[in-house]
C-alpha positions as CSV (number, residue, x, y, z in Angstrom):
1,X,25.0,-2.1,2.4
2,X,26.8,1.1,3.2
3,X,25.2,3.2,5.9
4,X,23.4,0.5,7.8
5,X,24.0,-0.2,11.5
6,X,27.6,-0.7,12.3
7,X,30.5,1.0,14.0
8,X,30.0,4.6,15.0
9,X,32.1,7.1,13.1
10,X,33.8,10.1,14.6
11,X,32.5,13.3,12.9
12,X,35.1,15.7,11.6
13,X,34.7,19.4,12.5
14,X,34.7,22.7,10.7
15,X,35.2,22.7,6.9
16,X,36.1,19.0,6.9
17,X,32.7,18.2,8.4
18,X,31.0,20.3,5.8
19,X,32.8,18.7,3.0
20,X,32.1,15.2,4.4
21,X,28.3,15.7,4.6
22,X,27.6,17.9,1.6
23,X,27.2,15.0,-0.8
24,X,24.8,13.3,1.6
25,X,22.8,16.5,2.0
26,X,22.6,16.9,-1.8
27,X,21.2,13.4,-2.1
28,X,18.8,14.0,0.7
29,X,17.7,17.2,-1.0
30,X,16.5,15.0,-3.9
31,X,14.2,13.2,-1.5
32,X,12.8,16.5,-0.3
33,X,12.1,17.4,-3.9
34,X,10.4,14.1,-4.6
35,X,8.1,14.0,-1.6
36,X,7.2,17.6,-2.2
37,X,6.4,16.9,-5.9
38,X,4.3,13.8,-5.1
39,X,2.4,15.5,-2.3
40,X,1.4,18.5,-4.4
41,X,0.2,16.3,-7.3
42,X,-2.7,15.8,-5.0
43,X,-3.7,19.5,-5.4
44,X,-4.5,18.8,-9.1
45,X,-5.7,15.3,-8.4
46,X,-8.4,16.4,-5.9
47,X,-10.4,18.6,-8.3
48,X,-10.0,15.8,-10.9
49,X,-11.3,13.1,-8.6
50,X,-14.1,15.5,-7.4
51,X,-15.4,15.5,-11.0
52,X,-14.7,11.8,-11.7
53,X,-16.5,10.5,-8.6
54,X,-19.0,13.5,-8.3
55,X,-17.9,14.3,-4.8
56,X,-18.8,17.2,-2.5
57,X,-16.1,19.3,-0.8
58,X,-16.2,17.1,2.4
59,X,-15.6,13.9,0.4
60,X,-12.9,15.6,-1.7
61,X,-10.9,16.8,1.3
62,X,-11.4,13.4,2.9
63,X,-8.9,12.1,0.3
64,X,-6.3,14.5,1.6
65,X,-7.2,13.6,5.2
66,X,-6.4,10.0,4.5
67,X,-3.1,11.1,3.2
68,X,-2.2,12.9,6.4
69,X,-3.6,10.3,8.7
70,X,-0.8,8.1,7.4
71,X,1.7,10.4,9.2
72,X,0.0,9.7,12.5
73,X,0.0,5.9,12.1
74,X,3.3,5.5,10.3
75,X,5.6,7.8,12.3
76,X,6.3,5.5,15.3
77,X,6.6,2.3,13.1
78,X,9.0,4.3,10.9
79,X,11.2,5.2,13.8
80,X,11.3,1.6,14.9
81,X,12.2,0.4,11.4
82,X,15.0,2.9,11.2
83,X,16.3,1.6,14.5
84,X,16.0,-2.0,13.3
85,X,17.4,-2.0,9.8
86,X,19.4,1.3,9.7
87,X,19.1,4.7,8.1
88,X,20.1,3.9,4.5
89,X,18.0,0.8,4.1
90,X,15.0,2.6,5.6
91,X,15.3,5.3,2.9
92,X,15.3,2.7,0.2
93,X,12.3,0.9,1.8
94,X,10.4,4.2,2.0
95,X,11.0,4.9,-1.7
96,X,9.9,1.4,-2.7
97,X,6.7,1.8,-0.6
98,X,5.9,5.0,-2.4
99,X,6.6,3.3,-5.8
100,X,4.2,0.5,-4.9
101,X,1.5,3.0,-3.9
102,X,2.0,4.9,-7.2
103,X,1.5,1.7,-9.2
104,X,-1.6,1.0,-7.0
105,X,-3.0,4.3,-8.3
106,X,-2.8,2.9,-11.8
107,X,-5.1,0.1,-10.5
108,X,-7.4,2.5,-8.9
109,X,-7.7,4.5,-12.1
110,X,-8.3,1.4,-14.2
111,X,-11.2,0.2,-12.1
112,X,-12.0,3.2,-11.3
113,X,-12.5,3.1,-7.5
114,X,-12.7,5.8,-4.9
115,X,-11.9,3.3,-2.1
116,X,-8.8,1.9,-3.8
117,X,-7.6,5.5,-4.4
118,X,-7.8,6.2,-0.7
119,X,-5.9,3.1,0.2
120,X,-3.1,3.8,-2.4
121,X,-2.7,7.4,-1.3
122,X,-2.4,6.1,2.3
123,X,0.4,3.8,1.2
124,X,2.3,6.5,-0.7
125,X,2.0,8.8,2.3
126,X,3.3,6.1,4.6
127,X,6.5,5.9,2.5
128,X,6.9,9.6,2.6
129,X,6.5,9.5,6.4
130,X,9.4,7.1,6.7
131,X,11.6,9.5,4.7
132,X,10.5,12.5,6.7
133,X,11.2,10.8,10.1
134,X,14.8,10.3,9.0
135,X,15.6,13.3,6.8
136,X,14.3,16.3,8.8
137,X,16.2,15.7,12.0
138,X,19.3,14.7,10.0
139,X,19.4,18.1,8.3
140,X,18.6,19.9,11.5
141,X,21.5,18.5,13.6
142,X,24.1,18.0,10.9
143,X,25.7,21.4,11.6
144,X,25.7,24.2,14.2
145,X,22.5,24.4,16.3
146,X,22.3,28.2,15.8
147,X,21.9,27.8,12.0
148,X,19.6,24.8,12.1
149,X,16.6,26.7,11.0
150,X,18.5,28.4,8.2
151,X,19.9,25.0,7.0
152,X,16.5,23.2,7.0
153,X,14.8,26.1,5.3
154,X,17.5,25.9,2.6
155,X,17.0,22.2,2.0
156,X,13.2,22.6,2.2
157,X,13.5,25.1,-0.6
158,X,14.3,22.1,-2.8
159,X,11.1,20.5,-1.5
160,X,9.3,23.7,-2.7
161,X,11.0,23.3,-6.1
162,X,9.2,20.0,-6.3
163,X,5.9,21.5,-5.2
164,X,6.3,24.3,-7.8
165,X,6.8,21.9,-10.7
166,X,4.1,19.4,-9.6
167,X,1.1,21.6,-10.6
168,X,2.5,22.0,-14.1
169,X,3.0,18.2,-14.3
170,X,-0.5,17.6,-13.0
171,X,-2.2,20.3,-15.0
172,X,-0.7,19.0,-18.2
173,X,-0.9,15.2,-17.7
174,X,-4.1,15.0,-15.5
175,X,-6.3,18.1,-15.9
176,X,-5.2,18.9,-19.4
177,X,-5.9,15.4,-20.6
178,X,-9.4,15.1,-19.0
179,X,-12.7,16.6,-20.0
180,X,-13.4,17.8,-16.5
181,X,-10.1,19.7,-16.4
182,X,-10.7,21.6,-19.7
183,X,-14.4,22.2,-19.4
184,X,-16.0,25.4,-18.1
185,X,-17.8,25.5,-14.8
186,X,-21.2,23.8,-14.8
187,X,-20.4,21.2,-17.5
188,X,-22.2,17.9,-16.9
189,X,-20.0,14.8,-17.5
190,X,-21.5,11.6,-18.9
191,X,-20.5,8.2,-17.4
192,X,-18.2,7.6,-20.4
193,X,-16.5,11.0,-19.8
194,X,-15.9,10.1,-16.2
195,X,-14.3,6.8,-17.1
196,X,-12.0,8.4,-19.7
197,X,-11.0,11.1,-17.2
198,X,-10.2,8.4,-14.6
199,X,-7.8,6.8,-17.0
200,X,-5.9,10.0,-17.5
201,X,-4.2,9.4,-14.1
202,X,-2.4,6.2,-15.3
203,X,0.5,7.7,-17.2
204,X,1.5,10.3,-14.5
205,X,1.7,7.7,-11.8
206,X,3.6,5.2,-13.9
207,X,6.2,7.9,-14.5
208,X,6.4,8.7,-10.8
209,X,6.8,5.0,-9.9
210,X,9.7,4.7,-12.3
211,X,11.5,7.7,-10.9
212,X,11.1,6.5,-7.3
213,X,12.6,3.1,-8.2
214,X,15.6,4.7,-9.9
215,X,16.1,7.0,-6.8
216,X,15.9,3.9,-4.5
217,X,18.6,2.2,-6.5
218,X,20.9,5.3,-6.4
219,X,20.5,5.7,-2.6
220,X,21.1,1.9,-2.0
221,X,24.5,2.3,-3.8
222,X,25.4,5.7,-2.3
223,X,28.0,5.7,0.6
224,X,26.0,7.5,3.2
225,X,27.8,7.9,6.5
226,X,27.1,5.1,9.0
227,X,25.1,6.3,12.0
228,X,26.3,3.5,14.4
229,X,24.6,1.8,17.3
230,X,26.8,2.6,20.2
231,X,25.6,6.2,20.4
232,X,22.0,5.0,20.5
233,X,22.7,3.0,23.6
234,X,24.3,6.0,25.3
235,X,21.4,8.2,24.4
236,X,18.9,5.7,25.8
237,X,20.6,5.8,29.2
238,X,20.7,9.6,29.1
239,X,17.1,9.9,28.1
240,X,15.8,8.1,31.3
241,X,16.8,11.1,33.4
242,X,14.8,13.7,31.4
243,X,11.2,14.4,30.3
244,X,10.0,15.8,27.0
245,X,7.1,17.6,28.7
246,X,9.5,20.0,30.5
247,X,10.4,21.6,27.2
248,X,7.9,24.4,26.3
249,X,9.2,24.8,22.8
250,X,8.4,21.1,22.0
251,X,5.1,21.0,24.0
252,X,3.7,24.0,22.0
253,X,5.7,23.1,18.9
254,X,3.7,19.9,18.3
255,X,0.3,21.6,18.0
256,X,2.0,24.4,16.0
257,X,3.0,21.9,13.3
258,X,-0.4,20.3,13.6
259,X,-2.3,23.6,13.2
260,X,0.0,24.9,10.5
261,X,-0.6,21.9,8.3
262,X,-4.3,22.5,8.4
263,X,-3.6,26.0,7.0
264,X,-1.1,24.9,4.3
265,X,-3.1,21.9,3.1
266,X,-6.4,23.7,3.1
267,X,-5.1,26.5,0.9
268,X,-3.4,24.1,-1.6
269,X,-6.2,21.6,-1.9
270,X,-9.0,24.1,-2.4
271,X,-7.0,26.6,-4.5
272,X,-8.1,25.2,-7.9
273,X,-11.8,25.2,-6.9
274,X,-11.5,28.6,-5.4
275,X,-9.9,30.5,-8.2
276,X,-12.2,28.7,-10.8
277,X,-15.3,30.4,-9.3
278,X,-16.9,33.0,-11.5
279,X,-16.6,35.8,-8.9
280,X,-12.9,35.1,-8.4
281,X,-11.0,34.4,-11.7
282,X,-13.5,32.3,-13.7
283,X,-10.9,29.8,-14.9
284,X,-11.0,26.2,-16.0
285,X,-9.4,23.7,-13.6
286,X,-6.5,23.3,-16.0
287,X,-5.9,27.0,-16.1
288,X,-6.2,27.3,-12.3
289,X,-3.8,24.4,-11.9
290,X,-1.1,26.5,-13.6
291,X,-1.7,29.4,-11.2
292,X,-1.0,26.9,-8.4
293,X,2.6,26.9,-9.5
294,X,2.8,30.6,-8.3
295,X,1.6,29.5,-4.9
296,X,4.4,26.9,-4.5
297,X,6.9,29.1,-6.3
298,X,6.3,31.8,-3.6
299,X,7.0,29.1,-1.0
300,X,10.3,28.3,-2.7
301,X,11.4,31.9,-2.9
302,X,10.3,32.5,0.8
303,X,12.5,29.6,1.9
304,X,15.6,30.8,0.1
305,X,15.0,34.3,1.4
306,X,14.2,33.1,4.9
307,X,17.3,31.0,5.0
308,X,19.4,34.1,4.3
309,X,17.5,36.3,6.8
310,X,17.9,33.8,9.6
311,X,21.7,34.0,9.3
312,X,21.3,37.5,10.9
313,X,17.8,37.6,12.6
314,X,16.6,35.1,15.2
315,X,14.3,32.4,13.7
316,X,11.4,33.1,16.0
317,X,11.4,36.8,15.0
318,X,11.3,35.9,11.4
319,X,8.5,33.4,12.1
320,X,6.4,36.1,13.8
321,X,6.7,38.4,10.9
322,X,5.7,35.8,8.4
323,X,2.8,34.8,10.6
324,X,1.4,38.3,10.6
325,X,1.8,38.5,6.8
326,X,-0.1,35.2,6.3
327,X,-2.9,36.3,8.6
328,X,-3.3,39.6,6.6
329,X,-3.4,38.0,3.2
330,X,-5.9,35.4,4.3
331,X,-8.3,38.1,5.6
332,X,-8.0,39.8,2.2
333,X,-8.8,36.4,0.5
334,X,-12.0,36.0,2.6
335,X,-13.5,39.4,2.0
336,X,-12.2,40.4,-1.5
337,X,-13.3,39.2,-4.9
338,X,-11.8,39.0,-8.4
339,X,-8.0,39.0,-9.0
340,X,-7.3,40.6,-5.6
341,X,-8.7,37.5,-3.8
342,X,-6.8,35.1,-6.1
343,X,-3.4,36.8,-5.8
344,X,-3.8,37.2,-2.0
345,X,-4.3,33.5,-1.8
346,X,-1.3,32.9,-4.0
347,X,0.8,35.2,-1.7
348,X,0.1,33.2,1.4
349,X,2.5,30.6,-0.1
350,X,5.3,33.0,0.4
351,X,4.4,33.6,4.0
352,X,3.8,29.9,4.7
353,X,7.3,29.1,3.3
354,X,9.4,29.1,6.4
355,X,6.8,27.9,8.9
356,X,7.3,24.1,8.9
357,X,11.1,24.0,8.9
358,X,11.3,26.9,11.4
359,X,8.8,25.4,13.8
360,X,10.5,22.1,13.5
361,X,14.0,23.4,14.4
362,X,12.6,25.6,17.2
363,X,10.7,22.6,18.5
364,X,13.8,20.4,18.9
365,X,16.1,23.1,20.1
366,X,17.7,22.3,23.5
367,X,16.3,18.7,23.6
368,X,19.8,17.1,23.7
369,X,19.4,13.3,24.1
370,X,15.6,13.7,23.6
371,X,16.0,15.1,20.1
372,X,15.1,11.8,18.4
373,X,11.8,11.4,20.4
374,X,11.0,15.1,19.9
375,X,11.5,14.8,16.2
376,X,9.2,11.9,16.0
377,X,6.4,13.8,17.7
378,X,6.8,16.8,15.4
379,X,6.7,14.6,12.3
380,X,3.6,12.8,13.7
381,X,2.0,16.2,14.1
382,X,2.0,16.5,10.3
383,X,-1.2,14.5,10.6
384,X,-2.8,17.8,11.3
385,X,-3.2,18.0,7.5
386,X,-6.0,15.4,7.9
387,X,-8.2,18.0,9.5
388,X,-8.5,19.7,6.2
389,X,-11.8,17.8,6.0
390,X,-13.0,20.4,8.6
391,X,-12.4,23.1,6.0
392,X,-14.2,21.0,3.4
393,X,-17.3,20.8,5.8
394,X,-17.1,24.6,6.3
395,X,-17.0,25.1,2.5
396,X,-20.1,22.9,2.1
397,X,-21.9,24.6,5.0
398,X,-20.9,28.3,4.8
399,X,-19.2,28.7,1.4
400,X,-15.8,28.0,0.0
401,X,-14.5,31.6,0.5
402,X,-15.6,31.9,4.1
403,X,-14.0,28.6,4.9
404,X,-10.6,30.3,4.7
405,X,-11.3,32.0,8.0
406,X,-10.1,28.7,9.5
407,X,-6.8,29.3,7.8
408,X,-6.5,32.8,9.2
409,X,-7.2,31.4,12.7
410,X,-4.3,28.9,12.2
411,X,-1.9,31.8,11.4
412,X,-2.7,33.3,14.8
413,X,-1.5,30.2,16.7
414,X,1.7,30.2,14.7
415,X,2.2,33.9,15.8
416,X,1.6,32.9,19.4
417,X,4.2,30.1,19.1
418,X,6.8,32.5,17.6
419,X,6.3,35.1,20.3
420,X,6.0,32.9,23.4
421,X,5.7,29.1,22.8
422,X,9.1,28.7,21.1
423,X,11.1,29.9,24.2
424,X,13.4,27.1,25.4
425,X,13.0,25.8,28.9
426,X,15.4,23.4,30.7
427,X,17.9,23.1,27.7
428,X,19.9,19.9,27.6
429,X,23.2,18.9,26.0
430,X,24.1,15.8,24.0
431,X,25.8,13.0,25.9
432,X,29.6,13.6,25.7
433,X,30.1,10.2,23.9
434,X,27.7,11.0,21.1
435,X,29.1,12.0,17.8
436,X,28.8,15.7,17.6
437,X,27.7,16.1,14.0
438,X,25.0,13.5,13.8
439,X,23.8,13.3,17.4
440,X,20.1,12.8,17.8
441,X,19.5,11.2,14.4
442,X,17.5,8.1,13.9
443,X,20.1,5.4,13.9
């Protein structure tokens, strides 16, 4: 199969290098789109499952916690699998794992079963983890280091396109086809209603599984550039002389990713329930799910804009500005009511837009032969999204609106990272024998 382990290639430079890797980047962008789409289906799935299984906020956010726990457990095995079977085959395996989990969601909906739902979401997230471990560092190091943040923000904008369309898909095919999704607040569902609502999940996940299998076939047949094995051996020798813990930008970058994910996932998962409240917008879940599109649309716009800004302004400066904006709108969300509170929560999507890709590229900057390990740690930190269950507990204990103070606190750590934690210490260079355009990628 093209692209599995084999002879290392010599990367061309300049325009030739760009032309060589553009088709691969376009294909990888489709992966960013799909995992963004599937992840955000959860934002409409959670209020749906809350009604189907009669869950409190803690139990509801536990569903998303299981999703992000997969990043913690699957990151290292994913890196080992990439090393063992090659980059391209690993992408195919990741997509097929996701497809299997999507079909498993059909089983969970047919029973219906809360426990089976948790297991299948874990499986889907494990497949996404495998894709993330490979694709994020690939995009970050494929071109000049000084524009890595700009490049990853650009490709992540395609991820945001998926997240923007997913709420419309979920609102129409899940919430729009269920009684809980179209009923007003306070409506009591009968057991027959809950069973019928559970079955509304079947069609969307069958469609998702079909698309994932088709994408796996396309990638299996696509001539991705081979990563080679010789460079991996060189890097291993070079790594022995260095320590990850001497790099401040990585040491503080791992918790920055972890904490940022708590903020992003908490906002997205509780958005529908929040804006549905009578004192905020008094919408049905289906109507609120459509407004979620604006949240993710703002993230897409922010990434395109951030990518352009970072061509002229240092990434850490842009990150600081967006962190301040995110903190400000979250404070408004906590203490305002009505449309002001709803639109301030929507606006945080714009300010969150650049955070993950920018923190990621700042975190691996200057790691040289340690880039692969550093990337793995940063992807593992996505498990921070599992702590959204803490916000669920805060919502049950102190009220849903006050729980967003946790989000505001997360924005302050991102600001700290941008101003101080992202500064590079002890920068390293790639081994001379490594291929310059793909050095540091999972092999």
